N, C-alpha and C positions, 0 to 999 in steps of 0.2 A: 798698346797703341793709344795715343791721346785722341780725344773726341774731335770730330769735324762738325763745324757749324754750317748748316746749309740754309741759306735764306730762301724762303719759298714765297713766290708771288701768289696772292690769293686768286682763286678762280674768278671771282666776281670782278676783279680789277682788269684782268687780261687773260683770257683762256689759254692762248698760246704760250705766254710767258709762264703761266702756272704749270702747264704741262712740261715745258722744258726744265724748269727749276726742280720740279718733282722728280723727273727722270734722272737728273743729275744726282740728287740725294739718294734715290733708290739704287743707283749704280754703285755708289760707294758702300752702301749697306750690303749690297749683293757680294761685294768683295771682302766682307767681314769687318768693315770699319764700324766704329761706334759713331752714329750720326745723330745730331740734334736737329730736328726739323723745326726751323724758326720761321713761323708765318709772320710776314711783315705787318699785317693788320692786327696782330695779337700783342698788346702791350706787355702781357705777362711773359710771353715767349721771348720778346725782345729783351726784357729785363733779365731773364734767365741766361740768355746768350751773353749779355754783358757781364754778368756775375761770373759765368764760367771763364770768359776770356781773362778776367782779372785774376782768377785763381790759378792760372798756369795749367789748366786742364785741357786746353784746346791746341791742336796741332795747326790747323788753319781754318779759315772760313771761306765760303764760296757762294756765289750768286750770279744771276744774269745781269749783265750790264753794270749799272751803278747802284744796285740794291744794297750793297754794303754801306753806302752813305746814309741809309735810313736808320742805322744804329747811332742814335744821337742821345746824349745825356742832357742836352739843352738845345733850344732852337739854334740852328746853324753851328752847333758844336759836334764835330764828328768824332765818335769814340775811337775809330780806328786810327785817328791821328795821334792818339795818346798811347795806344796799345801796340805791343810788338807782334801780336798775332797776325800772320799774313792773311791777306784777302785776295782771292782769285776772281777776277771779272771774266765771265763768259760772254764775249761779245756775240750777240745774236745777228749782227749785221756788220757791214764795213765800218771802220772807225770814223769815217767822215760822214756817216749817217747820224744826224742829230738825234734819232730815236734811241741811240745807245745811251743817251743821258750825259751826265757830267762826270766823266771818268777822272777828271782832274781834282776830285775832292781830296782833302788831307787824309793820307793813309801811309803809315810808316813802311809797310812791306806790301806793295801792290803788284800782283802778278796778272798777266793777261793771257787769256785763251782766245786765240783768233782763228777764224775759219778759212783764211786764205793766206798763202805764204807771203804775198805782197803786202798784207795788212801789218806785218811786223815792222816793215819800213815806213808804212803810211801813218802809223800812230803818232809819230813825232810831229807831223804837220798839223794834226788836230790839237795836240797838247804839247807844244814846244817847250814849255817850262816845267813839265812833269817828268821826273825820272822814275821809271818803273823798275821793279826788282827783277823781273824776268818775264819771258814770253814763252808760250808753247803754241805751235800750230797744229791744229787737227780739226776736221769738220765735227759737227754734232753727231751723235750716234743715231742709229736707226732703231725704230720700235719693232721688236720681235712679234711675229704673228701670234695672235691669240689662239688660232686654230692650227697650230704648227704641224700637228700630226697629219692633217689632210689638205694642206694648201695646194698640193699638186694633183689631188683627185677631185676636189670640189669644183662644181660648175662655176664658170666665170661668165657672168651675164653682161658685163660691161666691156665694150671693145677698147675704148681709149679714154683715159682719165688725165685731166690736167688740173692742177691745183695751184692757184696764185691769184692775187688781187690785181685790179686795174684802177688807176686813178684818172680822173678828168675824161672819162670815156675814150681814152687813148689819145686825146688831143693835148698831149703834155706840153706845158709851157717851156720855153727855152729860158730857164731861170737865170742863167748867167747874163743874159741880155737885160734883165731887170736889175742886176746888181751893178752894172757898169755901162758907160757909154764910150769907153776907150776902144777904138776900132781894132787896135793891135791885140789887145787881150781877147776881145770877142773872136777875132780871126783865129788865134791859137786854139781857143776852146772849141770853136766850130770844127777845127781839124781833129781835135781829140775825139769829139763825138763821132765824126765821120769814120775815123780809124776804128773806134770801138763797135760801130754798127757794121763794119766790114770784116772785123777780126775778133775771134773769141778770146779777148784779153781783159784783164782787170784794169782799173782806172790808173793806178800809179805807173805801171809799165807803159800804158798808152801815153800818159803825159810825158814821160821821159823820152819816149820814142819820137814824139812830135817835136819836142824841144831840141833834141839832138839833130833831127833833120834840118832844123834851122841854124844849127851851130851854137845853140844856147846851152852850154854845158856847165852844170854846177847846181848846187843846192839852192842858191838864192833864187833862181828862176822858178824852181818847183815851189818854194815857199811863197813866192809872189802869187802863184796860182791857187794855193791851198784854200783861200776863202771861197772859191767857186766849186770846190770838189763836190760838195753835197748836191748842188743843182745839176751838175753834169752826170754824176752817178745815178741820181733818181731818174733823170730823163732817159738815159740809156737803158736802165733796168726795165722801165715800163715799155719802151719802144721794142726791146728784144722780146718781151712777153707778147706784145701785140703781134709782132711779125711771126712768132712761133704759132700762135693760134690761127692767124690769117692763113698760113701755109697749110695747116691741118684742115681748115674750113674749105680751102680751095680743092682739097682732095675728095671732098664729099663724104668724109668719114663720120661715124657716130661718135662725137666727142662730148664727154661729160665734164663740165667745167665747174669746179668748186672754188668759190671766192667771189667777192663783190666787185661791181664796177664794169661788168661786161655787157650790160643790157643795151647800151646805145652804140656799140661799135657797129660799123656797116655790115659785118658778117654775123651779127648776133643770131639771126634767124637760122643759121646753119649749125648752131651749137645747142647742146642740151644744158641750159644754165640752171645751177642749183643755188647760186648766191652764197651769202656768208653762212657757214654751217659750223658745227662743233668739230673739234679735232677728231673725236671718235667717229664721226660720220665720214670724214676723209679717210681715216684708217680702214673703215669698213669698205669704202669704195676701192681702195688699193687691194684689198683681199679678194675683190670680185673682178678686178680689171685684168684684161689680157695684156694691155700695154699701158704704161704710164709715161707720158711725155713731160719733160722737166726742163725749165730754164735754170741757169745757175745763179741767178740773182747777183751777178758780178763776181762769183767765186770761181773764176777761171783758172786759178792756181790753188783751188781747194775743192770743196764739194758741198752741195746742198743736202741736208739730212733726208729730204724726201726721196732722194735717189736710193739710199740704203733702206729706208722704210719700205719702199716699193719692192725692192729685191727680197727683203725678209718676209714679205707678204705674198711672194710667188708671182709677181708681175714682171714682165720684161721692161727694161728702161730704155727709152730713146731720149738722149740728153744733149743739151748744148755742150760743146767741147770743154774739157777741163784737163790741164796737164796732170793734175793729181789723179783724176779718174783714169786717165790713160796709163798711169803707172800701176794702178791698183787692179784694173780690169782689162781684159783683151777686147778691144773695139772690134765689132763685127762677129764676136762669139758670145761674150758674157753680156754685153750691152752694145748700144749703137749710138754714136755721137755725130752731131752735125755742127757745121761752122756757119758763118754768115755770108759765104760766097756761093755755096751750092745748096742752100737750105731746101728749096723746093724739090730738087731731085733727090736729096738725101731723105726727105720725108716719105719717099716711096717705100722705104723699108717698113713703115708702119703697116701699110696695106699688105705687104708681103708676109709679115709676121701674123697678121690676122687670117691670111689665107693658107698658111702653112703651120699647122698646129705642132707638128713634130719639131720644126725649127724653133718655134716660139718656146716650146716646153724645154728643149735642150738648153737654150740660152737662159731661161728662168732658173733651171736647176743649177747650172754652173755659177750663175751670179749669186744665188741663194747661199751656196756653200762658202763662197769667198766673203760675202757680207756677214754671214753668221760667225765666221772665224775671226774677222778683223774689224768689223764696223758696227758692233753693238755698243750701247752705252757703257757696258762694263769695260770694253777695250779703251774707251776714252778716259774713264776713271783711272784705269791702270796707268796710263801715261801721265796723268796729273799727279798721282802718287809718286811716280818716279821723279817728276820735276821737283816736287816739294822735298823729297828725300835728298836729292842732290843739292 
């Protein structure tokens, strides 16, 4: 089998991106592949990767977002534009999130790994002039517990854990209003936001629903709204997180919050705030948590990897609804999902799980078995190998 080049983001540049890129590389190696770990801040490693690709010894390369673009032989000259070696972009967020970088860079055989089914259709609105070689939908993998042998016997001293950042203290700007003063466009986008804050859906299905309700059917209408996708997505993502924590705070539960930006929300005094911490700290918290509550970050036709990591560390997951999770797990048995119409009453399950250890443990064990069988990083790597083989 030919070698796989895995582009690794250095830990100093971005801890989360480093962890994800390293897990991707490790998962291929765990399946018996020959993997070259190519750290982006190491010129010698980048040169070695380039030489290997020119020698026809490489099957494909893979990295998070647009990291393959950093393989350059001269300023602004992208090596993958000249080489036939495929590159797989692992999108760590929605394609309309600018944080994914410039995926439109020159690349002869550019494949996408997206985290939500709707993102396969959405990618063309962000990069209308780019033809990708193929796409695969699957969430990121979960991190297997380090203390796997005793995750169901160890003491769990944290009641509820929530891990996510918040921007602008929850007072998120309505960015689309800063982009245009056209009242008709603003009205449509306002309705998209309202729809998404009332229904657990991803952005593109919400946009199409609102347009079709107006009788505006066709691609041109979606294309016209595409420049505003990032602002709407970001606003809804933060508002959903805000509402989730607000509902937990109203219950008077002991909630451990990992992630920056929550210090000045009105209900901050009701929370146990830990701020920005390392990935390892969050992983440790999951291994000590009885319940992990998780928003889906707009992956309502996919899944956030923290769901699987929590399960693999023995916690019960209470999650925003996702059609993918509803297919993979039994709601009300393996995990517990909430929507945006009955959130407050649905959060009562958190208190019930804390007060009923046998129920909590039964759900945790069921979810652990399914997550271990189907939602580890090795499962995700296997699907990528199938895609590249086909």
